[in-house]
C-alpha positions as CSV (number, residue, x, y, z in Angstrom):
1,M,126.0,42.6,271.7
2,K,127.0,40.4,268.2
3,L,124.1,38.7,266.9
4,M,124.6,36.1,264.3
5,R,123.0,33.4,262.4
6,L,124.8,29.5,261.8
7,G,124.1,27.0,259.9
8,A,122.6,26.0,256.5
9,P,120.9,28.5,254.3
10,G,117.4,28.4,255.4
11,H,118.3,26.6,258.8
12,E,120.1,29.0,260.7
13,R,120.1,28.6,264.7
14,P,120.2,32.2,266.2
15,A,123.0,32.9,268.4
16,V,125.0,35.7,270.2
17,R,128.7,36.2,270.3
18,T,130.3,37.2,273.5
19,D,132.9,39.7,274.1
20,D,135.3,36.7,274.7
21,G,134.4,35.1,271.1
22,T,132.1,32.1,273.3
23,V,129.2,31.6,271.0
24,R,126.2,31.1,272.7
25,D,122.8,29.6,271.5
26,L,119.6,31.5,271.2
27,S,117.2,28.6,270.3
28,G,115.5,28.4,273.2
29,L,114.7,32.2,273.5
30,T,113.7,33.1,269.5
31,G,113.3,30.9,266.7
32,D,115.4,33.6,264.6
33,I,116.9,36.7,264.7
34,D,114.0,38.6,262.4
35,G,111.7,41.4,262.1
36,P,109.4,40.1,264.8
37,F,112.1,39.6,266.9
38,L,113.6,42.8,267.1
39,A,110.2,44.4,267.0
40,A,109.5,42.3,270.3
41,G,112.3,43.4,272.5
42,G,114.7,40.6,271.5
43,V,117.7,42.6,272.2
44,G,116.9,43.1,275.9
45,R,115.8,39.6,276.1
46,V,119.1,38.4,274.8
47,R,120.9,40.8,277.1
48,D,119.1,39.7,280.0
49,A,119.7,36.0,279.5
50,L,123.1,36.7,279.1
51,E,123.5,38.2,282.4
52,A,121.5,35.6,283.9
53,G,123.7,32.9,282.6
54,T,121.1,31.0,281.4
55,L,122.5,30.8,277.5
56,P,124.0,27.2,276.5
57,V,127.6,27.4,274.7
58,L,127.3,26.7,270.9
59,D,129.9,24.7,269.0
60,A,130.0,26.8,266.2
61,E,133.1,24.9,264.6
62,G,132.7,24.4,260.9
63,L,129.1,26.0,261.0
64,R,128.5,28.0,257.9
65,V,128.0,31.8,259.0
66,G,124.8,33.4,257.7
67,A,123.1,36.9,257.5
68,P,122.6,38.2,260.8
69,V,119.2,38.9,260.2
70,A,116.8,36.5,258.5
71,R,115.4,38.0,254.9
72,P,114.6,41.4,255.3
73,G,111.3,43.0,254.0
74,K,113.3,45.3,252.4
75,V,116.7,46.3,251.2
76,V,117.0,50.4,251.0
77,C,120.2,51.6,249.6
78,V,121.4,55.3,249.1
79,G,124.2,55.7,246.3
80,L,126.7,58.4,245.9
81,N,126.7,59.4,249.9
82,Y,130.4,59.8,249.8
83,R,132.0,62.9,248.0
84,D,134.7,60.9,246.9
85,H,132.5,58.1,245.2
86,A,130.7,60.5,243.4
87,A,133.8,62.4,242.3
88,E,135.4,59.2,241.3
89,T,132.4,58.1,239.3
90,G,131.9,61.9,237.7
91,A,128.8,62.8,239.5
92,L,127.7,65.6,240.9
93,V,127.3,65.7,244.8
94,P,123.5,65.1,245.7
95,E,121.7,67.7,247.4
96,R,119.0,64.9,248.5
97,P,119.7,61.5,249.1
98,V,119.7,59.3,246.1
99,V,117.9,56.6,246.9
100,F,116.8,53.1,245.1
101,M,115.4,49.7,246.6
102,K,117.7,46.1,246.1
103,D,115.7,42.8,246.2
104,P,115.9,41.4,249.5
105,G,116.7,37.9,247.9
106,T,120.4,39.2,247.1
107,V,121.1,39.2,250.8
108,V,123.7,36.1,251.8
109,G,126.0,35.0,254.3
110,P,129.3,37.3,254.8
111,Y,131.4,34.0,253.6
112,D,129.0,32.5,251.1
113,T,130.1,32.6,246.8
114,V,128.7,35.6,245.1
115,L,127.6,34.8,241.7
116,V,128.9,36.8,238.2
117,P,125.7,37.3,236.5
118,R,125.4,35.6,232.9
119,G,126.2,37.9,230.3
120,S,128.2,40.6,232.9
121,D,131.3,42.3,232.0
122,K,131.4,44.8,234.5
123,T,130.5,43.0,238.2
124,D,132.0,45.5,241.0
125,W,132.3,45.8,244.8
126,E,131.1,48.2,247.5
127,V,131.9,48.1,251.1
128,E,128.9,50.1,253.2
129,L,128.3,50.3,256.9
130,A,124.3,48.3,256.8
131,V,122.0,49.9,259.4
132,V,119.3,47.5,261.0
133,I,115.9,48.5,261.9
134,G,114.6,47.5,265.4
135,S,111.8,49.5,265.7
136,R,108.6,50.4,263.3
137,A,110.2,54.1,262.0
138,R,107.4,56.4,260.1
139,Y,107.5,60.1,259.9
140,L,110.3,60.5,262.3
141,E,110.1,64.3,263.6
142,T,113.6,64.8,263.3
143,P,116.7,62.9,262.6
144,D,117.6,62.9,266.5
145,D,114.8,60.5,266.9
146,A,116.5,57.6,264.5
147,A,118.5,56.4,267.5
148,G,115.4,54.8,268.9
149,V,114.8,53.1,266.1
150,I,118.2,51.4,265.6
151,A,118.7,48.2,266.2
152,G,122.8,47.7,265.5
153,Y,124.7,47.7,262.4
154,A,126.8,45.4,259.8
155,V,129.1,45.0,257.0
156,S,127.2,45.1,254.1
157,N,128.7,44.3,250.4
158,D,126.5,46.1,248.0
159,V,127.7,44.3,244.8
160,S,127.1,46.1,241.5
161,E,126.8,45.3,237.7
162,R,127.5,48.7,236.3
163,E,126.3,47.9,232.9
164,F,122.9,46.5,234.0
165,Q,123.0,49.3,236.7
166,L,123.8,52.4,234.0
167,E,123.1,51.4,230.6
168,L,120.3,49.2,230.4
169,S,117.8,51.1,232.4
170,P,117.2,54.4,233.5
171,Q,116.8,53.0,237.3
172,W,119.6,51.2,239.0
173,D,117.6,48.1,239.9
174,L,118.9,46.0,237.4
175,G,122.3,46.0,238.4
176,K,121.9,45.6,241.7
177,S,119.1,42.9,242.3
178,C,121.4,39.8,241.3
179,E,121.6,36.5,243.0
180,T,123.5,36.9,245.8
181,F,124.5,40.7,245.3
182,N,124.5,41.7,249.0
183,P,126.7,39.5,251.6
184,L,125.8,40.7,255.1
185,G,127.3,40.3,258.5
186,P,129.3,38.3,260.4
187,W,127.1,39.9,262.8
188,L,124.3,42.7,263.9
189,V,126.5,44.8,266.3
190,T,123.7,46.4,268.2
191,A,123.3,50.4,268.6
192,D,124.5,50.4,272.1
193,E,128.2,48.8,271.2
194,V,128.3,51.8,268.6
195,A,129.1,54.9,270.2
196,D,129.2,56.6,266.6
197,P,128.5,55.1,263.5
198,Q,129.6,57.9,261.6
199,A,133.4,57.3,263.7
200,L,133.7,53.8,261.7
201,G,136.4,53.0,259.1
202,L,136.0,50.7,256.4
203,R,137.9,48.8,253.9
204,L,137.6,46.6,251.0
205,S,140.6,44.4,249.0
206,V,140.7,42.5,245.8
207,N,143.0,39.5,245.6
208,G,144.8,41.2,248.4
209,V,145.3,44.5,246.9
210,P,143.8,47.1,248.8
211,R,141.1,49.2,246.7
212,Q,138.8,50.9,249.3
213,N,139.6,52.7,252.8
214,G,137.2,55.7,253.6
215,A,135.6,56.7,256.9
216,A,131.5,57.2,257.6
217,E,132.5,60.6,259.0
218,N,132.5,61.9,255.0
219,M,129.1,60.5,254.2
220,I,127.5,63.3,252.8
221,F,124.1,62.5,254.6
222,P,124.8,60.5,257.7
223,V,122.9,57.6,259.3
224,A,120.7,59.6,261.6
225,Y,119.9,61.9,258.7
226,L,119.3,59.1,256.4
227,V,116.7,57.1,259.0
228,W,114.7,60.4,259.5
229,Y,114.7,61.3,255.8
230,L,113.4,57.7,254.3
231,S,110.8,58.0,257.3
232,Q,109.3,60.7,255.5
233,Y,109.0,58.5,252.2
234,M,108.3,54.9,253.6
235,V,107.6,53.0,256.9
236,L,110.5,51.5,258.2
237,E,109.8,48.0,259.3
238,P,111.7,46.0,262.2
239,G,114.5,43.7,260.2
240,D,114.7,46.4,257.3
241,V,118.4,47.1,255.5
242,I,119.5,50.5,254.8
243,N,123.0,50.2,252.9
244,T,124.3,53.7,253.4
245,G,126.6,54.1,250.4
246,T,130.4,53.6,249.3
247,P,133.4,55.4,249.8
248,A,135.8,56.0,246.4
249,G,137.7,53.1,245.2
250,V,135.4,50.8,243.1
251,A,136.0,49.3,240.1
252,L,133.7,51.8,237.7
253,G,135.9,54.5,239.3
254,L,139.8,53.1,238.8
255,P,141.4,54.0,235.6
256,D,141.7,50.5,234.6
257,N,138.1,49.4,235.5
258,P,139.4,45.7,236.8
259,Y,135.7,44.3,237.1
260,L,135.1,41.5,238.7
261,R,135.7,37.9,237.6
262,A,135.3,33.8,238.4
263,G,138.3,33.5,240.8
264,D,138.2,36.6,242.4
265,V,138.7,37.0,246.0
266,V,136.8,40.2,248.1
267,E,137.7,41.0,251.2
268,L,136.1,43.6,253.2
269,E,135.7,45.3,256.8
270,I,134.3,47.8,259.4
271,D,135.8,49.1,262.6
272,G,134.0,46.8,265.3
273,L,131.6,45.3,263.0
274,G,133.8,42.4,261.7
275,G,135.3,41.3,257.9
276,Q,133.6,39.3,255.2
277,R,135.8,36.9,252.4
278,Q,133.7,36.3,249.2
279,V,134.9,34.2,246.1
280,F,133.3,35.1,243.3
281,A,132.0,32.2,240.7
282,D,130.6,31.9,237.3
283,A,126.5,31.8,237.8
């Protein structure tokens, strides 16, 4: 299933997009797609309602597409998780996952305007596979247990300001937590529809120029390992988002460092998870 949220910011309506492209309203079933909904078996309830034919059609024409999960409790990110990306930035391949946090308030819709921060000269793009947690995960025994706590997957743009990230602080959070810096969606594709997350391809272009073309199979630490690893150090709650890293092709690693400016258009997609498009503007 493809779960989504439609409407103005703060007033999104929960919906589901079926295989034939029809959008059906979930407002009679839940107030929102969020942690409590996922924790209470909401995905199963939606599936039952679809099979029963009880969900009304929603006319989505002209409606804004919001992030498919209401504001997460936390956004956990993994850096340098593709060998080619580590190489292009001159970093060593990490022996353990590089983990940092991103302000959950950065999460916006997949087509929303992204703001270049004031004083920024190095705003960058990163197409990433996002994992959405569906059940509480605490000290999972093995990576094999990860499948049982994953609600689904989404496209994520882990927008980054490299000067803020790498030059102004020994930690990365400043360059990762600027306003609008995490477009998510368009859908939360439920885990049952993604047979193997490591088989997905990721692509991104800027102003029509291809910049990233990678494959999740090239992750240093695969999805299941990351979920297990993180559960050893923090409690993952339903609705939390994990950004799993980006392949090569970011502005930081390109010879001419073509960082983003107001008016630039970024388009990204992941196999089976949909696509995004953002126009950048000055904050």
